[in-house]
DOMI-317178 format. One record per residue (C-alpha): residue in one letter; residue number from 1; chain; x, y, z. Coordinates in steps of 0.1 Angstrom, whole numbers, plus 5000, padded with zeros to 4 digits. Each point is the difference from the previous one (the first is absolute). Layout:
# DOMI-317178
TIVEX resn resi chain    x    y    z
TIVEX    A  NUM     A    X    Y    Z
...
This chain:
# DOMI-317178
TIVEX resn resi chain    x    y    z
TIVEX    M    1     A 4747 5047 5219
TIVEX    E    2     A 5008 4985 4966
TIVEX    E    3     A 5035 4983 4999
TIVEX    E    4     A 5020 5013 4972
TIVEX    G    5     A 5014 4975 4975
TIVEX    Y    6     A 5027 5001 4978
TIVEX    F    7     A 5010 4982 4967
TIVEX    T    8     A 5033 4980 5006
TIVEX    A    9     A 5008 4996 4962
TIVEX    E   10     A 5025 4970 5001
TIVEX    H   11     A 5009 5001 5036
TIVEX    V   12     A 4991 4971 5022
TIVEX    F   13     A 4997 5001 5038
TIVEX    P   14     A 4999 4974 5024
TIVEX    W   15     A 4962 5006 5009
TIVEX    M   16     A 4992 4989 4963
TIVEX    W   17     A 5009 4964 5008
TIVEX    E   18     A 4971 4997 5022
TIVEX    D   19     A 4974 5021 4981
TIVEX    Y   20     A 5006 4987 4963
TIVEX    G   21     A 4996 4959 4999
TIVEX    A   22     A 5017 5003 4966
TIVEX    L   23     A 5032 5009 5018
TIVEX    H   24     A 5000 4973 5027
TIVEX    G   25     A 5020 4977 4979
TIVEX    H   26     A 5029 5025 4993
TIVEX    R   27     A 5005 5008 5035
TIVEX    A   28     A 5032 4985 5010
TIVEX    A   29     A 5016 5012 4964
TIVEX    A   30     A 4990 5035 5008
TIVEX    E   31     A 5016 4997 5034
TIVEX    L   32     A 5031 4987 4986
TIVEX    L   33     A 5004 5029 4978
TIVEX    A   34     A 4990 5026 5025
TIVEX    E   35     A 5026 4985 5025
TIVEX    H   36     A 5031 5001 4971
TIVEX    A   37     A 5025 5026 5004
TIVEX    W   38     A 4999 5014 4967
TIVEX    P   39     A 5030 5021 4987
TIVEX    R   40     A 5001 5036 4991
TIVEX    L   41     A 4980 5002 4963
TIVEX    Y   42     A 5026 5029 4991
TIVEX    D   43     A 5029 5017 5008
TIVEX    A   44     A 4988 5037 5008
TIVEX    D   45     A 5036 5012 4999
TIVEX    R   46     A 5009 4985 4964
TIVEX    L   47     A 4969 5013 4987
TIVEX    S   48     A 5008 5037 5014
TIVEX    N   49     A 5029 4998 4976
TIVEX    N   50     A 4986 4983 4972
TIVEX    E   51     A 5014 5007 4964
TIVEX    V   52     A 4976 4979 4981
TIVEX    P   53     A 4972 5022 4980
TIVEX    V   54     A 4967 4990 5017
TIVEX    A   55     A 4962 5008 4999
TIVEX    A   56     A 4971 4990 5020
TIVEX    T   57     A 4962 5003 4998
TIVEX    I   58     A 4982 5013 5030
TIVEX    Y   59     A 4966 4998 4998
TIVEX    V   60     A 4982 5026 5021
TIVEX    N   61     A 4968 4978 5009
TIVEX    D   62     A 5023 4968 5006
TIVEX    L   63     A 4978 4973 5022
TIVEX    Y   64     A 5030 4981 5011
TIVEX    V   65     A 5029 5028 5001
TIVEX    E   66     A 4997 5028 5021
TIVEX    R   67     A 5008 5032 4975
TIVEX    A   68     A 5020 5018 5031
TIVEX    F   69     A 5022 4970 5005
TIVEX    A   70     A 5005 4995 4963
TIVEX    E   71     A 5011 5036 4997
TIVEX    E   72     A 5025 4995 5028
TIVEX    T   73     A 5015 4969 4986
TIVEX    A   74     A 5004 5018 4964
TIVEX    A   75     A 5015 5029 5015
TIVEX    S   76     A 5024 4980 5017
TIVEX    I   77     A 5015 4982 4967
TIVEX    R   78     A 5023 5025 4984
TIVEX    G   79     A 4991 5011 4965
TIVEX    L   80     A 4966 4981 5001
TIVEX    R   81     A 4975 5017 4977
TIVEX    P   82     A 4964 4992 5012
TIVEX    W   83     A 4970 5000 4979
TIVEX    I   84     A 4971 5013 5026
TIVEX    T   85     A 4967 4993 4982
TIVEX    N   86     A 4963 4997 5011
TIVEX    E   87     A 4991 4987 4966
TIVEX    L   88     A 5006 4963 5012
TIVEX    E   89     A 5000 4979 5032
TIVEX    H   90     A 5021 4972 5013
TIVEX    N   91     A 4993 4979 4970
TIVEX    G   92     A 5012 5024 4972
TIVEX    L   93     A 5024 4976 4986
TIVEX    R   94     A 4973 4976 4992
TIVEX    A   95     A 4975 5027 4991
TIVEX    D   96     A 5022 5020 4978
TIVEX    G   97     A 5036 4984 4998
TIVEX    E   98     A 5012 5015 4969
TIVEX    R   99     A 4991 5035 5010
TIVEX    V  100     A 5014 4995 5036
TIVEX    L  101     A 5033 4986 4988
TIVEX    G  102     A 5002 5025 4970
TIVEX    R  103     A 4999 5028 5025
TIVEX    L  104     A 5026 4988 5023
TIVEX    I  105     A 5020 4991 4973
TIVEX    D  106     A 4999 5036 4987
TIVEX    L  107     A 5007 5012 5036
TIVEX    V  108     A 5030 4981 5002
TIVEX    R  109     A 5012 5015 4969
TIVEX    G  110     A 4993 5036 5009
TIVEX    R  111     A 4969 5003 4980
TIVEX    T  112     A 4972 5012 5021
């Protein structure tokens, strides 16, 4: 039976320190980062009461961000206007920054 393989994107797993020689010298630093008690990245209660106009791009085929999670997060932020698109991918700002920012500014200003 063939073993399934999954692309890990930016994630690094402990077994990789053994399998990838280029990572050997970074193992101690990675372990320190992994053991660190990181604070919450955002305050969900505060975001649910947001009063600041905000827009965000959600890329349908984003390799690094699960669309369902992005949509769930966007829905939890009061007043967020999402632009859900399959026209670009995770590097949308780099690929066509003027268009992406223009679209987001339009959304924030109520021009759809």
